[in-house]
N, C-alpha and C positions, 0 to 999 in steps of 0.2 A: 809607545807612549803617545797619548794625544797632545797636540799643540795647543798652547793657550795663547792668549793675546796680551801683550804687555799693557798694563793699565786696566785690564779686565780679569785679572787672575785673582784667586783667593789671596795670595801674597800681597798683591797690591792693595786689594781692598782692606786687608786686615792691618797693613801697615800705614794706612792713610792717616794723615793729620789735618785739622782744619784750623786755619789761622783765627786767632781770637782778637788779637790786638798787635799792633806794631807802634813802637815808639823809639825813634832813632835807629840804632843798630840791634835792637832787641825785638824777638818775636815770641809770642806765646801761642800754644796750640793745644787744641783738644784732641784727644785719642781714645780710642776703645780697645782695650787688649782683649784679644779673642781667646776664648777657652781652647780652641783648636791647636794652639801652638804651646801648650803646657806639657810639663813632665810630671805627672802624678800631682797636679794641682798648682805648680809653680810655673810661671811663664818662662819659656826658654830664653836664655841669654843672648843668643844670636839673632832671634827675631826682635828682641828689644833693641839690639844695636841697629838693626836694619830700620826700625821705625825712628829712632833717634837720627840716624843717618839721613832719612828722608826729610826730617824737619830741618837739619842743619843745612841740606842741599838747597832748601828753600830760603832759608835765613841768611846764608853767606853768599858772597859775591861768586863764588866758584861752586860748581855743582856736584863734583865727584869727590867721595872720601879718599884720601891718601893714606893718613895715619889716624887711627882712632884709638884712644886709651879709655877704657871704661872701668869704673869702680862700682861693684854691685854692694849696695849699702843694705838692702833688706829684700826679701823675695817678694816679687811682683806677682799680683793676682789678677785674674780676669776681670774686666770692668772698666769703668771710666778711669782716665788719667789725664794729667796736664803735663805738657812739655814746655819748659822755659829755656829759650836759647839766648845766647849773648855773643855779639861779634867782638873778638879780642883784637884782631889785627887783620887789615886788609892789604895784601900786596898786589903787584902785577899778575904774578903767576900763582900765588898761594894765599889763602886766607885761613885764619885759624879763629876757632869759636869754641864755646862751651855749651853743653846741654844738660838739663837735669829733668827727670821724670819723676813726678809725685803722684801719689794716691791719697785717699783719705780714710782714716779709720772710722769705725762706727760711731764714735763721739765726735767726729768732725775734725779731728787732729790730722794736720798734714803729715805725711810720712814720705820721706824721700827714698825712692827706690834704686836709682842708678844715676850717676854723674859721669859725664864724657867730656873729654877734651880732644878736639880733632883739627886736623889740617885738611883743607880741601883744595882741589885744583881742577884741572881739565885733562882727564885720561886721554882724550882724543889728541892733545897737543903733545904727548910724550915722543921722545926720540925713538927710532926703531933700533938703535944700537944696543945689543944684548951681548955681554960677555959673562959666562956663567959656568960654574962646574956642578950646579945643581943638576939632579936627573929625576925625571917623574917616576913615581912608585911603579913597580912591577905588579900589575894586577891581572888576574885571569879575565877572560872576556866577560862582558856584562852578564851574559846569559848563563855563565858558570858561576856566578856569584849569588850570594843568599840575599833574598828579598824578604819583606815583611810577612810574606804569605808562607814562607819556608818555616817549618816547625823549629829549627835550630835558632834562626835569626830572630823569631817572633816570641821567644820565651818570655820576655818582659817588655813588650812594645808599649810605650807611652802614648798619650793622645797625639802628640805632634807627628807620629809616624805616618797617620793617615794623610798628611799634607805634603810628605816627602817621598821621593823615589830614590832609596838608598839600597844598594847591593853590596853586601859585605864580602870582602875577600874571606873564603873559607878558613884560611890559614891564620886569620885574627878574630874568628867567631867561635872558637872553642868555649869560650866562657859561658855561652848561652846553653851549652850541654854539660857545663860543670867541669870542663877540662881546658882552662886557660892555659896559654903558653908560658906565661911568666915573663914574656919579653917587654911587655908594656907597650904593644903596638895595636893600631887599628887602621884599616885601609878599606876603601870602598868607592864605588861610583855614587855620585850625587846629582840629584836634579830635584825639581818640584813635580809633584804628581800630576798637575794639570798641564805639564810641558811648557810653562812659561820659561822663555830663554833666560839664560844667566846674564847678570849685569853686576854692577859694582855693589848695588844694595843687597842682592842675593848672595854675593860672596861674603858679606858680613854674617849672614845666616850660616852659610857653609862651613866656616871655621869651627862652629859650635853645634853642628847638627848631628854628627855621628855619635854612637855610643862612646862613652869616655874610654881613653886608652887604659885607665885604671882597672876596668873590667878584665882586661887581659893579664893583669898582675893578680887576678883572683879576688880583687875587692868588690864587694857588692853593695849597693845601696846608692843614695843621692850624693853626687859630687859637686857641691855648690861653688860656683866661681867666685873668687874674691876680686881678682883683677884680670883684664883681658885686653891686650895690645894687638891690633891688627893693621897690616900694611896691605893696601890694595895696590899691585904692581902694573896692572894693565887691564883693559877690557878683555873679558874672555871671548874666544872665538865661539861660533855656534856648536852645540853638541854637548853630551854629558861631561861633567867634571870628575876628576879623580881627586880624592882627599886621603891624605895620610896624617896619622897622629902618633905621637911617641911620649912616652913619659920615661924618664931615666933616673929621677931622683925623688923618693918619698922619705921626707925627714920632718919630725916634729909635728906630725899630723897633717902636713901640707904637702902637695906635690905640684910639679909643673906639667904642662901639656903643650907640645909644639904641634902646630898644624901647618901643612902646605897644601895648597889647592892649585891644580894644573888642569889646563883646558884641553880641548880635543887636538890642538896642534902642538902639544908639549910646551906650552908657555906656563912659567909659573905666575899665576895671576894673584895670589893672595898668600900670606904668610901670617901666622899668629903665634903668640905665646900667652898662655894664661897661668895664674896661680890659683889653685883650687884647694879646697878642704877635702882631706881624705875621708872616705866613709868611716863611720864610727866603728871601732873594733880593729882598724887597720893598724 
């Protein structure tokens, strides 16, 4: 994997925001949603979360996302967007704010796409004390997992796959060949295609970048996110990340998906839970 430079990678360019105005604790930013981060025309939710996280990191007194809750109100499309942020509370170690991303319909009507409530802090100031029973996912070596160029994993590759370096555990990739396990699991190695090192913003992408665990239940089609809450636990060590997804309960046409992200030193660096709409026909 070629190494990219932070600030110079495609991810950084495509999540860039430009301040438009500032008024007290409020910041307004222009953004351009890239078509490269879409899933069959709809912009990926993790990419949107990272873009809003970048805006909030600029608008709030603290730089790093700790807890981010996003409600996806309508499908975002590639093109211009406006991000409006608001400082809700500023403390000594944590600050809380909200952000809203809007686009405009053909008739000029403003359409809100996503609204986020987030608490930020400084990941560099966290204690080293860790007491956990959590264990990283057991994955085959990177070279033994399936990438986007492998026929099985590439069965239905969306546009975003060209920006990601994802290698799926073959045990959770049977869905691509029409033989899902039925366990509702997805595991794999995660990185950015240009080799950009992982940080807090790319963790916001990582929790929503793998194929949905619903595929392993034998469900096909788009799985739109309704709500996604992500906790960033620490800055990741250099190297590829490991991501595991699980879905245990589908009811009433909705399902949950839990994600864990682990770094190369076996640290749990991010967790998330989302509520999603099951594919039609499920």
